[in-house]
Backbone bond lengths (Angstrom), bond angles and torsions (degrees), N, CA, C in turn:
res aa  C-N    CA-C-N  psi(-1)  N-CA   C-N-CA  omega(-1)  CA-C   N-CA-C  phi
1 X - - - 1.399 - - 1.532 109.06 -
2 X 1.319 119.26 134.47 1.434 119.87 176.65 1.583 109.91 -87.94
3 X 1.325 110.19 133.70 1.446 117.57 175.38 1.529 114.29 -135.59
4 X 1.307 117.76 132.10 1.482 122.69 175.30 1.517 102.21 -123.41
5 X 1.337 117.51 119.63 1.419 124.83 -178.74 1.581 110.74 -121.22
6 X 1.291 110.55 116.04 1.569 118.05 178.19 1.490 105.71 -86.81
7 X 1.317 113.83 152.44 1.411 125.31 172.19 1.613 112.22 -153.34
8 X 1.280 122.31 161.65 1.387 126.91 173.57 1.485 118.13 104.83
9 X 1.341 113.46 1.95 1.491 116.29 -179.05 1.557 106.12 -78.47
10 X 1.397 109.82 175.08 1.407 116.81 -176.84 1.465 110.59 165.26
11 X 1.287 114.42 -165.38 1.486 124.06 175.59 1.509 112.77 -107.06
12 X 1.240 118.76 136.49 1.395 122.37 -178.69 1.668 111.88 -149.71
13 X 1.260 114.77 153.97 1.489 116.28 -176.63 1.541 107.22 -83.97
14 X 1.292 119.99 154.81 1.438 126.04 175.23 1.554 108.52 -48.37
15 X 1.311 114.82 136.04 1.448 120.56 -176.21 1.487 115.35 90.03
16 X 1.325 113.73 -5.21 1.490 117.33 -175.18 1.471 111.97 -90.82
17 X 1.335 118.97 -178.98 1.466 125.44 -176.19 1.552 110.00 -130.96
18 X 1.391 111.58 148.16 1.478 121.98 168.80 1.480 109.24 -138.56
19 X 1.214 115.20 158.04 1.467 124.03 179.28 1.552 109.63 -124.33
20 X 1.234 120.08 108.44 1.520 123.91 176.64 1.479 111.36 -86.29
21 X 1.328 114.42 145.00 1.443 117.86 170.34 1.495 115.01 -126.78
22 X 1.267 117.17 152.00 1.557 119.60 175.43 1.555 106.26 -128.84
23 X 1.276 114.25 115.03 1.487 117.82 175.42 1.529 109.46 -101.47
24 X 1.278 111.64 132.71 1.534 117.51 -170.90 1.614 107.79 -116.05
25 X 1.266 115.80 156.50 1.382 124.60 172.99 1.473 107.12 -153.01
26 X 1.323 119.68 155.26 1.468 127.17 175.56 1.517 114.68 76.48
27 X 1.349 116.99 12.38 1.491 119.94 173.67 1.482 111.72 -132.48
28 X 1.313 115.39 155.60 1.426 114.31 173.81 1.467 110.83 -86.52
29 X 1.279 112.50 87.75 1.495 126.17 -163.89 1.479 112.63 -51.52
30 X 1.382 119.81 -39.95 1.404 120.13 -170.39 1.487 114.54 -70.01
31 X 1.350 116.59 -14.07 1.532 120.37 178.44 1.482 111.02 -93.22
32 X 1.304 120.69 -8.81 1.431 120.71 -171.01 1.570 110.67 -92.48
33 X 1.364 111.65 141.83 1.387 118.47 164.37 1.625 109.19 -78.57
34 X 1.310 117.66 129.25 1.384 121.87 -174.80 1.618 113.03 -107.79
35 X 1.219 117.08 132.94 1.542 118.97 179.72 1.475 109.23 -125.91
36 X 1.333 112.93 153.88 1.499 122.24 160.93 1.518 106.37 -112.67
37 X 1.362 114.37 122.84 1.482 124.10 167.17 1.483 110.43 -102.06
38 X 1.296 115.56 163.61 1.495 122.31 167.75 1.475 112.14 -140.21
39 X 1.303 117.77 157.18 1.475 119.88 176.22 1.500 108.33 -144.31
40 X 1.276 117.91 116.40 1.433 124.58 -179.12 1.567 108.17 -90.84
41 X 1.352 117.07 157.57 1.425 118.87 -175.34 1.633 107.54 -59.31
42 X 1.413 111.65 134.27 1.425 116.02 177.04 1.480 116.18 73.91
43 X 1.391 115.81 5.15 1.459 115.75 -179.44 1.558 110.23 -124.57
44 X 1.301 117.72 163.60 1.395 122.80 176.75 1.639 113.93 -73.01
45 X 1.249 116.41 149.53 1.449 121.76 177.35 1.597 105.86 -60.90
46 X 1.267 115.71 137.47 1.440 119.67 175.47 1.451 117.02 -132.04
47 X 1.281 118.52 149.21 1.485 124.47 -179.49 1.533 108.67 -74.74
48 X 1.360 118.14 123.88 1.404 122.46 178.75 1.485 112.74 -99.49
49 X 1.322 121.44 -43.04 1.377 125.02 -178.52 1.589 112.03 -162.36
50 X 1.294 109.94 150.37 1.451 120.50 -172.25 1.564 107.66 -132.70
51 X 1.388 116.20 142.70 1.452 120.30 170.54 1.562 103.24 -139.21
52 X 1.214 112.55 122.46 1.469 121.96 -174.18 1.610 107.37 -81.75
53 X 1.303 110.14 170.70 1.554 114.82 -174.82 1.583 106.82 -65.59
54 X 1.270 119.50 -29.88 1.468 119.03 172.77 1.555 116.41 -88.55
55 X 1.298 115.00 10.76 1.422 115.51 170.62 1.516 115.15 92.14
56 X 1.295 119.68 6.21 1.433 120.46 178.62 1.562 110.25 -78.42
57 X 1.313 117.90 136.21 1.410 121.68 -179.31 1.559 113.52 -109.99
58 X 1.252 111.04 154.85 1.508 119.31 179.33 1.501 105.19 -148.33
59 X 1.419 118.15 140.89 1.481 121.95 -172.49 1.565 109.10 -132.23
60 X 1.238 119.33 149.25 1.467 124.23 164.24 1.459 109.02 -59.20
61 X 1.236 118.95 141.96 1.417 122.23 -174.70 1.580 111.62 -58.55
62 X 1.323 115.95 -36.83 1.438 120.16 -177.54 1.540 115.36 -67.35
63 X 1.251 114.42 -22.64 1.528 119.75 -179.85 1.509 118.21 -106.96
64 X 1.459 110.39 -8.12 1.503 113.12 -179.76 1.582 111.55 -59.70
65 X 1.238 115.27 134.80 1.410 119.52 -178.61 1.508 114.59 88.36
66 X 1.287 118.08 -11.04 1.488 120.75 176.15 1.535 109.27 -116.12
67 X 1.299 122.61 -33.63 1.383 127.39 -177.04 1.541 107.84 -105.73
68 X 1.467 117.61 147.66 1.366 123.85 179.56 1.565 105.60 -134.86
69 X 1.265 116.62 117.97 1.524 118.70 174.48 1.580 109.51 -96.13
70 X 1.352 113.73 143.54 1.503 116.82 178.87 1.485 106.59 -145.49
71 X 1.281 115.71 168.80 1.376 123.26 174.96 1.536 116.21 -145.02
72 X 1.249 118.48 149.38 1.454 125.99 -179.74 1.513 110.39 -124.21
73 X 1.307 117.65 95.47 1.472 122.69 -173.29 1.556 109.95 -66.62
74 X 1.226 117.77 -25.41 1.513 114.93 -179.91 1.494 111.27 -79.42
75 X 1.378 119.77 -32.81 1.461 121.38 174.87 1.504 112.87 -93.64
76 X 1.351 116.23 -1.77 1.461 117.52 179.42 1.533 114.26 59.62
77 X 1.289 114.27 38.56 1.460 121.86 -179.29 1.535 114.50 -124.25
78 X 1.204 112.49 155.31 1.506 121.34 174.23 1.506 107.70 -130.06
79 X 1.288 113.69 146.75 1.455 120.79 176.43 1.558 114.79 -128.86
80 X 1.315 114.25 162.21 1.512 121.05 173.15 1.501 106.20 -139.87
81 X 1.310 111.61 110.00 1.541 119.84 177.64 1.569 104.61 -86.21
82 X 1.295 124.13 123.05 1.382 126.08 -175.53 1.434 103.74 -123.87
83 X 1.341 117.64 114.28 1.524 127.92 170.93 1.488 111.75 -112.22
84 X 1.291 113.16 167.99 1.419 125.45 -175.70 1.487 115.10 42.07
85 X 1.292 115.52 49.74 1.475 121.27 -174.08 1.476 111.95 -65.46
86 X 1.311 113.19 145.39 1.490 123.94 178.16 1.544 110.45 -117.58
87 X 1.325 114.88 156.70 1.487 116.93 178.39 1.559 106.35 -55.54
88 X 1.290 125.05 -34.69 1.475 128.08 -179.44 1.567 111.99 -59.62
89 X 1.368 115.07 -17.89 1.438 115.95 177.85 1.541 114.11 -83.81
90 X 1.335 115.20 -5.72 1.476 119.20 175.60 1.416 112.69 -55.08
91 X 1.375 120.82 124.70 1.425 126.32 -177.73 1.438 111.36 -179.02
92 X 1.352 119.14 168.84 1.506 123.15 164.06 1.579 104.60 -85.15
93 X 1.390 112.90 130.52 1.464 117.88 -179.38 1.517 107.09 -108.26
94 X 1.331 111.26 133.74 1.465 117.05 -174.04 1.505 111.37 -125.00
95 X 1.355 116.39 138.82 1.424 125.72 -179.17 1.539 102.86 -90.71
96 X 1.329 113.13 142.38 1.493 121.26 -176.07 1.508 107.59 -144.31
97 X 1.323 115.71 135.06 1.512 122.06 175.19 1.506 110.95 -124.50
98 X 1.377 113.25 136.13 1.498 117.08 -174.00 1.497 108.52 -133.93
99 X 1.365 117.62 137.39 1.403 122.07 172.50 1.582 104.21 -153.87
100 X 1.383 108.96 108.66 1.410 121.65 -177.96 1.614 104.28 56.47
101 X 1.465 108.13 -119.31 1.588 105.54 -171.77 1.552 103.44 -101.35
102 X 1.376 125.13 27.49 1.406 126.20 170.64 1.432 109.72 -104.56
103 X 1.329 116.08 128.16 1.574 116.97 178.89 1.516 102.65 -138.97
104 X 1.331 113.09 144.81 1.464 120.21 178.76 1.524 108.86 -141.42
105 X 1.295 114.70 149.37 1.509 125.87 -177.05 1.495 114.42 -124.67
106 X 1.283 111.56 143.92 1.539 112.87 168.28 1.486 106.83 -90.10
107 X 1.311 113.15 178.24 1.438 125.40 -177.34 1.540 116.23 -79.92
108 X 1.348 115.59 -13.24 1.444 121.18 179.87 1.442 116.66 94.07
109 X 1.288 118.09 154.49 1.469 125.20 177.62 1.548 107.42 -139.70
110 X 1.385 114.20 131.95 1.480 122.64 -175.51 1.537 108.35 -73.70
111 X 1.325 117.08 134.56 1.496 121.63 167.73 1.471 107.07 -127.40
112 X 1.286 118.32 123.51 1.480 126.85 -179.98 1.458 111.52 -126.49
113 X 1.415 112.13 118.94 1.427 119.49 -178.83 1.519 107.83 -110.46
114 X 1.348 115.64 114.90 1.514 116.40 -169.20 1.523 103.33 -156.50
115 X 1.391 112.86 145.76 1.463 115.12 169.46 1.554 111.78 -99.09
């Protein structure tokens, strides 16, 4: 059974930092492209960051330079280090794994940035 489980969300003041983690099971992790998406209230889900199977990274313009995506193929985990957080980063963050026509989602973790 495939499972993607996010952790690390929470509440933080503007300018603060959080580190999200996605633990996976049931997939051959090293072959998957891994993504972080987010969805704010009343908005569409958007792609925040991607790390390919060979380690290439891509970022939403709004988070480039503040967020860092990484993966550990041995532990089958992915992380998102989020620095200099803004109120506009408030959203539910989702872990996503893609390999050809296979796609899996986590349940999401809430990130709230507020003073």
